[in-house]
VOSE-552919 format. One record per residue (C-alpha): residue number from 0; x, y, z; chain. Coordinates in steps of 0.5 Angstrom, whole numbers. Example, Ala and Ser with C-alpha at 12.3 -4.5 7.8 and 13.67 -1.06 7.14 Angstrom:
<nodes>
k_east_north_up_c
0_25_-9_16_A
1_27_-2_14_A
</nodes>
This chain:
<nodes>
k_east_north_up_c
0_71_106_126_A
1_77_103_130_A
2_81_109_129_A
3_76_114_132_A
4_76_110_139_A
5_83_114_141_A
6_79_120_140_A
7_73_118_143_A
8_75_116_150_A
9_82_117_154_A
10_87_112_153_A
11_88_106_158_A
12_95_106_161_A
13_97_100_163_A
14_104_99_166_A
15_109_94_162_A
16_114_90_166_A
17_121_90_164_A
18_123_83_163_A
19_130_80_162_A
20_130_77_155_A
21_134_71_155_A
22_137_72_148_A
23_139_79_148_A
24_139_86_152_A
25_134_89_156_A
26_130_94_152_A
27_129_100_156_A
28_122_103_157_A
29_119_109_153_A
30_121_116_155_A
31_116_119_159_A
32_114_126_158_A
33_116_131_163_A
34_111_134_167_A
35_110_141_165_A
36_109_147_170_A
37_102_148_173_A
38_97_153_170_A
39_99_160_170_A
40_95_165_174_A
41_91_169_169_A
42_95_175_167_A
43_94_181_171_A
44_91_188_169_A
45_99_191_169_A
46_101_185_165_A
47_96_187_160_A
48_98_194_160_A
49_106_194_161_A
50_108_194_154_A
51_113_188_152_A
52_119_193_151_A
53_118_195_158_A
54_117_188_161_A
55_124_187_158_A
56_127_192_161_A
57_124_190_168_A
58_126_183_167_A
59_133_186_166_A
60_133_190_172_A
61_130_184_176_A
62_123_187_177_A
63_119_182_172_A
64_120_175_171_A
65_118_172_164_A
66_116_165_164_A
67_120_160_160_A
68_117_158_154_A
69_115_151_153_A
70_116_146_147_A
71_110_144_143_A
72_109_137_147_A
73_109_140_154_A
74_105_146_151_A
75_100_141_149_A
76_100_138_156_A
77_100_145_159_A
78_94_147_155_A
79_90_141_158_A
80_92_143_165_A
81_89_150_164_A
82_83_147_161_A
83_82_142_167_A
84_84_148_172_A
85_79_154_169_A
86_74_149_165_A
87_73_147_158_A
88_68_150_153_A
89_66_150_146_A
90_65_156_141_A
91_69_161_144_A
92_76_162_146_A
93_74_164_153_A
94_67_164_155_A
95_64_169_161_A
96_65_164_166_A
97_73_164_165_A
98_72_157_161_A
99_76_156_155_A
100_77_152_149_A
101_83_149_146_A
102_85_155_142_A
103_83_160_148_A
104_88_156_153_A
105_93_156_147_A
106_92_164_147_A
107_92_164_154_A
108_99_161_155_A
109_102_165_149_A
110_99_171_152_A
111_102_169_159_A
112_109_168_156_A
113_109_160_157_A
114_109_159_149_A
115_112_162_143_A
116_108_164_137_A
117_112_159_133_A
118_112_153_138_A
119_104_155_139_A
120_104_154_131_A
121_108_147_131_A
122_103_145_137_A
123_97_147_132_A
124_100_143_126_A
125_101_137_131_A
126_94_137_133_A
127_91_138_126_A
128_96_132_124_A
129_93_128_129_A
130_86_129_127_A
131_88_127_120_A
132_92_121_122_A
133_85_119_125_A
134_81_120_118_A
135_79_127_120_A
136_81_132_115_A
137_76_136_114_A
138_76_140_120_A
139_82_144_124_A
140_83_142_131_A
141_78_148_134_A
142_73_146_129_A
143_73_139_132_A
144_73_142_139_A
145_66_146_137_A
146_63_139_135_A
147_56_139_139_A
148_58_131_141_A
149_65_133_143_A
150_66_132_150_A
151_72_134_155_A
152_74_126_156_A
153_75_126_148_A
154_79_133_149_A
155_83_130_154_A
156_85_124_150_A
157_86_128_144_A
158_91_133_147_A
159_95_127_151_A
160_95_123_145_A
161_98_129_141_A
162_103_131_146_A
163_106_124_146_A
164_106_124_138_A
165_110_131_139_A
166_114_128_144_A
167_116_122_140_A
168_118_127_134_A
169_122_130_139_A
170_118_137_139_A
</nodes>
């Protein structure tokens, strides 16, 4: 299945030279995705214990810094960064060693304030759409992540491709 190969190995990135057209204007290169911020540190115990209204009051007083939520395409790339930084696992959102699956990394970023619930849901829709475009209609992204034959390079390719797709759609 040629459509499966995209999800089976990371995409090969080859630079494309911009050549002067002899009969028309030069076409600009595709807009690259901006680089998302580095993965956040795990939330501290204080961040778990301080309720949201108190965090908002502390933010207004300048004593608490609330992260800026990212749009879905950047959230997907940051999810990949979290998996690369903390490690990837299957069948659990977070395992005993601190590794995470795709959904666990998304929950981690939402809890830390780097994505809103709405944008996280849109990113999940983009992942499910990417799977459907490649003929995988019977699984959600977290089920696909948990398949026994799944590898981290496949997850990397999947998240990168989905982030590009979301960016292409303007998300």
